[in-house]
C-alpha positions as CSV (number, residue, x, y, z in Angstrom):
1,X,-48.0,-8.2,67.4
2,X,-50.4,-10.4,67.8
3,X,-54.1,-10.4,69.1
4,X,-54.1,-6.5,69.7
5,X,-57.8,-4.9,70.9
6,X,-58.8,-1.6,71.6
7,X,-62.3,-0.9,72.9
8,X,-64.7,1.5,71.8
9,X,-67.7,2.2,73.4
10,X,-69.8,5.6,72.5
11,X,-73.1,7.3,73.6
12,X,-73.6,10.5,71.4
13,X,-73.0,9.2,68.1
14,X,-75.5,8.2,65.3
15,X,-75.7,7.7,61.9
16,X,-77.2,9.8,60.0
17,X,-77.4,8.0,56.3
18,X,-75.7,5.7,54.4
19,X,-75.7,6.2,50.8
20,X,-74.1,4.0,48.0
21,X,-73.6,4.2,44.2
22,X,-72.1,1.3,41.8
23,X,-70.8,1.5,38.0
24,X,-73.2,0.7,35.1
25,X,-70.5,-1.2,33.8
26,X,-71.1,-4.8,34.1
27,X,-68.3,-7.1,33.9
28,X,-68.8,-10.9,33.9
29,X,-66.7,-13.7,35.6
30,X,-66.6,-15.5,32.6
31,X,-65.3,-13.0,30.3
32,X,-62.5,-12.6,32.1
33,X,-62.3,-16.1,32.0
34,X,-62.7,-16.2,28.2
35,X,-59.8,-13.4,28.3
36,X,-57.6,-16.5,29.7
37,X,-58.3,-19.3,27.5
38,X,-55.1,-20.0,26.2
39,X,-54.1,-20.2,30.0
40,X,-56.7,-22.2,30.8
41,X,-56.3,-24.5,28.4
42,X,-52.4,-25.1,28.8
43,X,-52.8,-25.1,32.5
44,X,-55.5,-27.7,32.4
45,X,-58.1,-25.3,34.3
46,X,-62.0,-25.4,33.5
47,X,-63.9,-22.3,32.5
48,X,-65.9,-21.7,35.6
49,X,-63.3,-22.4,38.3
50,X,-63.4,-18.8,38.9
51,X,-67.2,-18.4,40.1
52,X,-67.3,-22.2,41.5
53,X,-64.0,-20.9,44.1
54,X,-65.6,-17.0,44.7
55,X,-69.5,-17.0,43.8
56,X,-68.7,-14.0,42.0
57,X,-70.5,-13.6,39.0
58,X,-69.7,-10.4,38.1
59,X,-68.5,-6.9,39.1
60,X,-68.4,-3.6,38.0
61,X,-66.1,-1.4,36.5
62,X,-66.2,3.2,36.3
63,X,-65.2,4.4,33.1
64,X,-62.0,4.6,32.4
65,X,-60.7,8.0,33.9
66,X,-63.1,7.9,37.0
67,X,-60.7,8.6,40.0
68,X,-61.7,7.2,43.5
69,X,-62.3,11.0,44.3
70,X,-64.5,11.2,42.2
71,X,-66.7,8.2,42.9
72,X,-66.9,9.0,46.6
73,X,-67.7,12.5,45.7
74,X,-71.0,10.6,43.7
75,X,-71.6,8.9,46.9
76,X,-71.5,11.6,49.3
77,X,-73.9,14.4,46.9
78,X,-76.4,10.8,46.8
79,X,-76.3,11.2,50.8
80,X,-76.3,14.4,51.1
81,X,-79.2,14.7,48.7
82,X,-81.1,12.3,50.4
83,X,-80.5,13.7,54.5
84,X,-80.5,17.4,52.8
85,X,-77.8,18.3,56.1
86,X,-76.0,21.1,55.4
87,X,-72.7,21.3,54.2
88,X,-71.3,24.2,55.9
89,X,-72.2,21.9,59.5
90,X,-70.2,19.4,58.0
91,X,-66.7,19.6,60.4
92,X,-64.6,16.1,59.4
93,X,-64.0,14.2,55.5
94,X,-62.4,10.9,56.4
95,X,-61.6,9.1,53.0
96,X,-61.2,5.6,53.3
97,X,-60.8,3.2,50.4
98,X,-57.9,1.3,49.1
99,X,-57.5,3.1,46.2
100,X,-56.0,6.6,45.7
101,X,-55.9,9.5,43.0
102,X,-52.3,10.4,44.1
103,X,-50.1,10.0,46.7
104,X,-50.7,13.2,47.7
105,X,-52.5,15.4,47.6
106,X,-54.8,13.1,49.9
107,X,-58.2,11.5,48.0
108,X,-60.3,13.5,51.0
109,X,-59.4,16.6,49.9
110,X,-60.3,16.0,46.3
111,X,-63.7,15.2,47.5
112,X,-63.8,18.3,50.4
113,X,-63.4,20.3,47.1
114,X,-66.2,18.9,45.0
115,X,-68.4,19.2,47.7
116,X,-67.7,22.7,48.3
117,X,-67.2,21.7,52.2
118,X,-66.3,24.7,54.7
119,X,-62.6,26.0,55.5
120,X,-63.1,24.7,58.8
121,X,-63.7,21.2,58.0
122,X,-61.1,18.8,58.9
123,X,-60.0,16.3,55.9
124,X,-57.4,13.5,55.6
125,X,-57.2,10.1,54.6
126,X,-56.9,7.0,56.8
127,X,-55.6,3.5,55.2
128,X,-56.5,0.1,56.7
129,X,-56.8,-2.2,53.6
130,X,-60.4,-3.2,53.3
131,X,-61.6,-2.8,56.6
132,X,-60.5,1.4,56.4
133,X,-64.0,1.9,56.3
134,X,-64.8,1.1,59.9
135,X,-61.6,2.9,61.6
136,X,-62.7,6.0,59.7
137,X,-66.2,5.4,61.3
138,X,-64.0,5.1,64.7
139,X,-62.3,8.2,63.9
140,X,-64.7,9.9,63.2
141,X,-67.3,9.0,66.2
142,X,-64.4,9.5,68.2
143,X,-64.0,13.7,67.3
144,X,-68.0,13.5,67.9
145,X,-68.1,11.6,71.3
146,X,-65.2,14.0,72.4
147,X,-67.4,16.9,72.0
148,X,-64.8,18.5,69.0
149,X,-67.3,18.2,66.2
150,X,-71.1,17.8,65.5
151,X,-71.0,15.8,62.4
152,X,-68.5,14.5,59.9
153,X,-68.5,12.2,57.0
154,X,-66.7,9.2,56.1
155,X,-66.2,8.2,52.1
156,X,-64.4,5.5,50.1
157,X,-64.4,5.4,46.5
158,X,-63.1,2.1,45.0
159,X,-61.9,1.3,41.4
160,X,-61.0,-2.5,39.8
161,X,-60.4,-1.7,36.1
162,X,-56.8,-0.7,36.7
163,X,-55.8,-3.7,38.9
164,X,-57.8,-6.3,36.9
165,X,-56.9,-5.0,33.5
166,X,-53.2,-4.8,34.5
167,X,-53.5,-8.6,35.9
168,X,-55.1,-10.1,33.0
169,X,-52.4,-8.5,31.3
170,X,-49.4,-10.7,32.8
171,X,-51.4,-14.1,32.9
172,X,-51.8,-13.7,28.9
173,X,-47.9,-13.8,29.1
174,X,-46.7,-17.1,27.9
175,X,-45.1,-18.9,30.7
176,X,-47.6,-18.2,33.2
177,X,-47.5,-21.5,36.2
178,X,-50.3,-22.3,37.8
179,X,-48.6,-21.1,41.2
180,X,-48.4,-17.1,39.8
181,X,-52.4,-17.8,38.7
182,X,-53.3,-19.1,42.3
183,X,-51.7,-16.1,43.5
184,X,-53.1,-13.6,41.4
185,X,-56.6,-15.1,41.6
186,X,-57.8,-12.9,44.4
187,X,-57.3,-9.5,41.5
188,X,-59.8,-11.2,39.2
189,X,-62.7,-10.7,42.3
190,X,-62.2,-7.3,42.8
191,X,-65.3,-4.6,42.0
192,X,-65.9,-1.0,42.1
193,X,-68.4,0.9,44.3
194,X,-68.4,4.1,46.7
195,X,-70.0,4.5,49.8
196,X,-70.7,7.6,52.2
197,X,-71.8,7.5,55.8
198,X,-72.9,10.5,57.8
199,X,-72.6,10.9,61.5
200,X,-73.4,13.4,63.7
201,X,-74.3,14.0,67.4
202,X,-77.3,12.4,68.6
203,X,-79.1,15.9,68.8
204,X,-79.8,15.5,65.4
205,X,-81.1,12.2,64.8
206,X,-83.1,11.9,68.4
207,X,-81.3,9.1,68.8
208,X,-82.0,7.1,66.4
209,X,-79.2,4.6,64.5
210,X,-77.0,5.1,67.4
211,X,-73.5,3.9,66.7
212,X,-73.0,1.6,70.4
213,X,-69.1,0.9,69.8
214,X,-67.1,-1.9,69.3
215,X,-63.8,-3.8,69.2
216,X,-60.9,-3.8,67.1
217,X,-58.2,-6.6,67.0
218,X,-54.9,-7.3,65.2
219,X,-52.8,-10.1,64.0
220,X,-49.6,-8.5,62.5
221,X,-47.8,-11.4,62.7
222,X,-49.5,-12.7,59.5
223,X,-49.1,-9.0,57.4
224,X,-47.5,-10.4,54.2
225,X,-50.5,-12.6,53.3
226,X,-52.5,-9.9,50.9
227,X,-49.3,-7.3,49.5
228,X,-51.6,-5.4,47.0
229,X,-50.4,-2.2,44.5
230,X,-52.0,-0.4,42.3
231,X,-51.5,-2.9,39.7
232,X,-51.4,-6.1,41.3
233,X,-52.7,-8.1,43.7
234,X,-50.7,-11.6,45.6
235,X,-52.2,-13.4,47.9
236,X,-51.6,-16.6,50.4
237,X,-55.1,-17.7,49.8
238,X,-55.7,-20.5,52.2
239,X,-53.6,-19.2,54.9
240,X,-55.4,-15.9,55.0
241,X,-58.5,-17.4,55.1
242,X,-57.3,-19.3,57.7
243,X,-56.2,-16.7,60.1
244,X,-58.3,-13.8,59.0
245,X,-61.0,-16.2,60.5
246,X,-59.6,-17.3,63.4
247,X,-58.6,-13.3,64.5
248,X,-62.2,-12.9,63.6
249,X,-63.7,-15.3,66.2
250,X,-61.7,-14.2,68.6
251,X,-62.7,-10.2,68.3
252,X,-66.2,-11.4,67.9
253,X,-65.9,-13.3,71.2
254,X,-64.2,-10.3,72.5
255,X,-66.9,-7.9,70.4
256,X,-70.1,-10.0,72.6
257,X,-68.6,-9.8,76.3
258,X,-67.4,-5.9,76.0
259,X,-71.1,-4.5,74.9
260,X,-73.0,-7.9,76.4
261,X,-74.6,-9.0,73.2
262,X,-75.4,-12.2,72.2
263,X,-75.6,-13.3,68.3
264,X,-79.5,-13.9,69.0
265,X,-79.9,-10.3,69.7
266,X,-78.4,-9.3,66.2
267,X,-80.6,-8.8,63.4
268,X,-78.2,-8.2,60.5
269,X,-74.6,-8.7,60.2
270,X,-73.3,-6.7,58.0
271,X,-70.0,-8.5,56.5
272,X,-66.8,-7.4,54.5
273,X,-67.9,-8.9,50.4
274,X,-65.3,-11.1,50.0
275,X,-66.3,-14.2,48.7
276,X,-68.2,-17.1,49.1
277,X,-65.6,-19.1,51.0
278,X,-64.4,-16.5,53.2
279,X,-68.6,-15.4,53.3
280,X,-69.2,-19.4,54.7
281,X,-66.1,-19.7,56.7
282,X,-67.1,-16.7,58.7
283,X,-70.8,-17.3,59.1
284,X,-69.7,-21.2,59.9
285,X,-67.1,-19.8,62.8
286,X,-68.9,-17.0,64.2
287,X,-72.2,-19.2,64.7
288,X,-74.2,-16.3,62.9
289,X,-77.3,-17.3,61.0
290,X,-76.7,-17.4,57.4
291,X,-79.7,-15.7,56.8
292,X,-79.1,-12.4,58.6
293,X,-75.8,-12.0,56.5
294,X,-77.2,-10.2,52.9
295,X,-74.6,-11.7,50.4
296,X,-73.5,-8.5,47.7
297,X,-70.1,-10.1,46.3
298,X,-72.1,-12.6,43.9
299,X,-73.1,-9.7,41.5
300,X,-70.5,-6.7,43.0
301,X,-67.2,-8.6,43.8
302,X,-64.7,-7.9,46.2
303,X,-65.3,-3.8,46.5
304,X,-62.5,-3.2,49.5
305,X,-63.8,-0.5,52.1
306,X,-66.7,0.2,50.5
307,X,-68.2,-3.4,50.8
308,X,-69.1,-3.4,54.5
309,X,-71.2,0.3,54.2
310,X,-72.7,-1.0,51.4
311,X,-74.1,-3.9,52.5
312,X,-75.6,-2.0,55.3
313,X,-77.4,0.6,52.4
314,X,-78.3,-2.7,50.5
315,X,-79.6,-4.4,53.7
316,X,-81.6,-1.3,54.5
317,X,-83.1,-0.8,51.3
318,X,-84.4,-4.7,51.6
319,X,-85.8,-3.9,54.9
320,X,-83.7,-6.6,56.7
321,X,-83.0,-3.8,59.4
322,X,-86.0,-2.4,61.1
323,X,-85.8,1.0,63.6
324,X,-84.5,-0.6,66.8
325,X,-82.8,-3.6,65.7
326,X,-79.5,-4.1,66.3
327,X,-76.6,-4.6,63.4
328,X,-73.2,-5.6,63.5
329,X,-70.4,-4.0,61.1
330,X,-67.6,-6.6,60.7
331,X,-64.6,-6.8,58.3
332,X,-61.2,-8.5,58.4
333,X,-58.4,-6.5,56.4
334,X,-54.5,-7.3,55.1
335,X,-52.4,-6.7,58.1
336,X,-53.9,-8.8,59.8
337,X,-57.1,-6.8,61.2
338,X,-60.6,-6.9,62.3
339,X,-62.7,-4.7,63.4
340,X,-66.7,-4.9,64.5
341,X,-68.8,-2.3,65.4
342,X,-72.9,-2.2,66.9
343,X,-75.1,0.0,65.9
344,X,-78.8,-0.1,67.1
345,X,-80.9,1.4,63.8
């Protein structure tokens, strides 16, 4: 409880590449609010409130029936086609999404089977809310650093259709209070997307895209500020923002000290994409130059565990990170947990 931290440093681990896919179907915030027109009228809520508060104009939905494993498989196939890395040399696959196909089998086993990976390839799910992908990176990196494997995949497939549609249906019922609307507001910011990252021993990249290490921190006295199920997510927005940013500030100070880096050293900060209030507060409190933290949430929403790696991938596409530059991967997840990792691209 409270203020826990874990240090990691790597000397042999590199990122071969990171890839993402997003659905074609765009759901605007305005359309969601239109479906709540009667609630807005009764409670006196002005249209445009969600976008004004969160900065999120749209999000994506997968087609009905697309499972998290399907989405993660798409991202993985994109990554493997681009890198040309032999599937038979992948020795671990970790699925880190908040969304799951089933309680069992693991989503990782489904992705593993879809990709046709080998019998020797370790596979399992790892859950840590929106921080799951960074935790997965650390886990696969540890295996590589220890010499147990040469290459491993970290994947996340997130879908927001079911939870959003279920939440809208509840909010359309007669007698819903303003408090219920407020507590469910964060659900209406969720988006869909999938990511995959290939981590390898340095010999496979010649030392490029080196993972340096990072810090994890926890403040689990606040573990019920965001509670989600497959069909709902309820939050205490103000307290979640305040305590999450405070934990991020403490973790950033420890990360800088542990890795001997400074804000000025970092070319790009790939932040978890929650929304405008969270992004602005993290940037302000951690004294991050606003132009070094790409905003993806306005068009894609909060994509859970896929958010940080997708932001990194978008930043690379835009040329925001050049070879040899320092990049930070930074996330805060329900629990509360925080993790920050440095990459020398």
